[in-house]
N, C-alpha and C positions, 0 to 999 in steps of 0.2 A: 619611604622613610620620612619624608617631610611634605606636608600639604599646607600651603598658604593660600587662603581664598578670601578675596574682598577685604583685605586688611587696611584699616584706617587708623591713623595715630595723629593726635593733636598735641603740640607742646605750646601751651598758652594759646595765642592767636594763630600760631603757625601750623598749617595742615601739612604735616611732614610726610605721611604716607597716605596715598589717595587711591585706595582700592587695588592693593598689590595682590597678584596671583602668581605663585611659583610652585612647581612640584619638583622634588628631587628624589630620584630613585636610589635604592640601596646600592652602595659602591660607586655612585656617580660623583664626579668632581665638578662643581659649578663655581665659576668665578663671576663675581658681581662687579661691574665697572660703572663709572659715572662720575660726574664732577662733584666737588665738595658741596655738601648741603643737599644732595639728591635723596637722602634718606637711607643710604646703605647701612651705616652703622646702627641707626635706630632700628632698622629691620632685624639685624642680628640680636639686638637687645630685647626686641619683642619675642623672638623665637624662644629664648630661654626665660622670658617673663621678668627680665630685669626692668623692662618698661611694659606695663599692661597696655593692651590694644584698646582702641575706642570703638572698634567694629570689625567684623570678619572673624575668620577661624584660622587657628594655627594648630596643626596636629603633627606630633612626632611619633612615629611608630604606631599610628592609628589612635594615639591618646591625645586628647585635647590638652593644650598647654595652658596652665594658669586658671582655667575655668572648668566647672562641671555643670551639666544640665540636670536640674531637679524640678520635676513637675513643670516642664516647659519653661523654666526660668533659669537664666545663667547666673551662677554664683562664683565669685572669685574663690579659688582654693586657699586653704590655710598655707602659711609659709612652709610648714613641714611637708605638705603634699607637693608643693612647688619644688622644694629642695630635692625631694625624692626623684621627681621627673627630671630635674636638672642634672642629676648624676649621669644620665645617659648622653648629655650634651657637653662636649669639651669646648672651652672658649679660650682663645689666645688673643690678648688685647694688644693694642698699639704700644702701650707703655709698660709692658711686662707684668706689672702688678704682683711682683714677688714679695714675700715677707722679708723685709730688710734685716730683721734680727735672727733669721734662720739661714743655715748653710744651704747650698744647692741640694744636698741629700735630704735635709730636713724639709725643704720646700716640697720636694717630690713625694716624700713619705707621708706628709701631714694628712692629705685627703684620704688615702686608702686606710690609714690607721685610725684616724679620728671619725671620718664619715662612714666608711664602709665596714669599720670594725675588724680590719685584717690584723692578724697577729703581727706585732712589731717587727719580729725577725723576718717574716715573709715580706712585709712592706719594704723593709730596708733592702732585702735581696732584689726585689723587683725594681726598686728605685735605682739601684746600682746598674742593673741591666739597661734601664731606660736612659740613664746618663751616658752609658757606653754607646748606646744606639745613636744618640745625638752628638757623639764625639766629645764628650766631656767627662770621661771616667776619671781624669786626673784633677777634676775641679770639685769633687763631691764635698770637700770640707771648706770650700771658698764661700764667702758671703757675697750677696749681689753687688755690693760696693766694690768688690775686688775683681769683678768680671766686666768684660766689654759689653756693649749693648747687644751685640750679636750672640754672645754667650748667654746673657740673661734671657734673651728671647728663646734660645734653645732649651734652657732650663724650664721656661714657661711651657714650651711644647711638651717636654717630658712630664711635667706636672699634670697637664691636661690628659695625656695618654695614660697616666697612672690610674686614672679613674675608670679605665676601660670603656670609654664612651662609644656609642654607636654612630654618633655624628660629631664631627670636629668643625668648629667655626673659627675663622681667622679674621680679625678686624684690622686691616691694613698693617700686617705684622712687621713690615719692613720700613714703614714710613718714618719711624723715629730713629732709624739707624744711619750711621755714616755710610756713604755709598760703598766703601770697600768691605763692609760687613754684611751687606745684603745677600750676597751669594751663598754664604754659609747657612743662613736661615732658609733660603729658598731650597737649597739642597736637602736640608732636613725635611722640609715639607714634601719634596718629591718622594723621599723614602716613605713617608707616611702614606702618601697617595698610592705608591706601588704596592703597599700591603693591603690595598682594597678598602681603605677607610672612606666612608662617605664624608665629603668635605664641601663646605661653603667658604669661599675665600673672597673677602672684599679687598681689592688690590688695584694698584696702578701699574703693576708689573705686567706689561702686555706680553713680553716674551714668555713669562711663566704661564700665563693664561693660554697662550698658543700651544705651548709644549705639553702642559699637564691637564688642562680642563677638558672635560667632555662637552660642557655647554658654557656659553657666556650669556649673562643677563646684563643688559644695559639699562640703568635707571637714570631718570632726570626729573627733578621737581616732584619727587614722591611717587612717580609712576614707572612701571616697566614699559620701556619703549620698544625693546627688542629682546628676544629670547630664542636661542637656537644653537646648533652645533658650533663649537668654538671657532673653527677655521672659517666657517661660512660667515659668521657675524664679524670676525676680525678682518677677513679679506674682502668681503662683499656685503657690507652693511646695507640694510634695506631702508633705514631711516636716516634722513639727512643729519639729524642731531648726533646720531652715533658716529657717522662718518666724520663730522666736524671734530668731535671729541678725539677720535682715533688719530686724525691728522695732527692734532695739537700735542698728544702725548707721545707719539712715535719718535 
């Protein structure tokens, strides 16, 4: 489903990603752990080409993201081509990123109707189903400002699912929430995982990673230091840096 090979990314003078290699199979759930500034969020932004890479290859579903090869030269794809590729990648951000002037239902309906060209009636019906799935069927006419952080994040998950992605990416989806609201968002993510969605989750929620992830990737200073079955990495890390991080966050 996803192949990341030798990916480098610079932000100014800062070498944020330093030769990252990760593969994710269809239906696999991979949690990415690591300290702040280790490049985790930048990696997600590179996967859907919100940030272009400076070296290496990213492929989703065997299609190169953001670039195409013509006569042995790499060319950046047009924004239109990139947007088309992005349709298959759902992204849930740390800070919800909902449209403030739209109700929950309108937020979830917008993509399928506007981008995928679905008939409005069908898009609304699907959106209602998704809001029910994330436990918010009674909030369809509420605006983001009328919802708690946890509810906003669940609307954001419904909105991403409405595009019928093949890959869902979550960028620290609970870090901006009050502690008592974290559980409801993690529960929604568990449901998505149980339905067989391929997922990449950048998180500090070690319990969630232990319970839901197939694999855990540990990043530090732009490199992958450890990548293996979730319980193995969490219970018996091979790298001292991973062990120190896990002692700190437990």
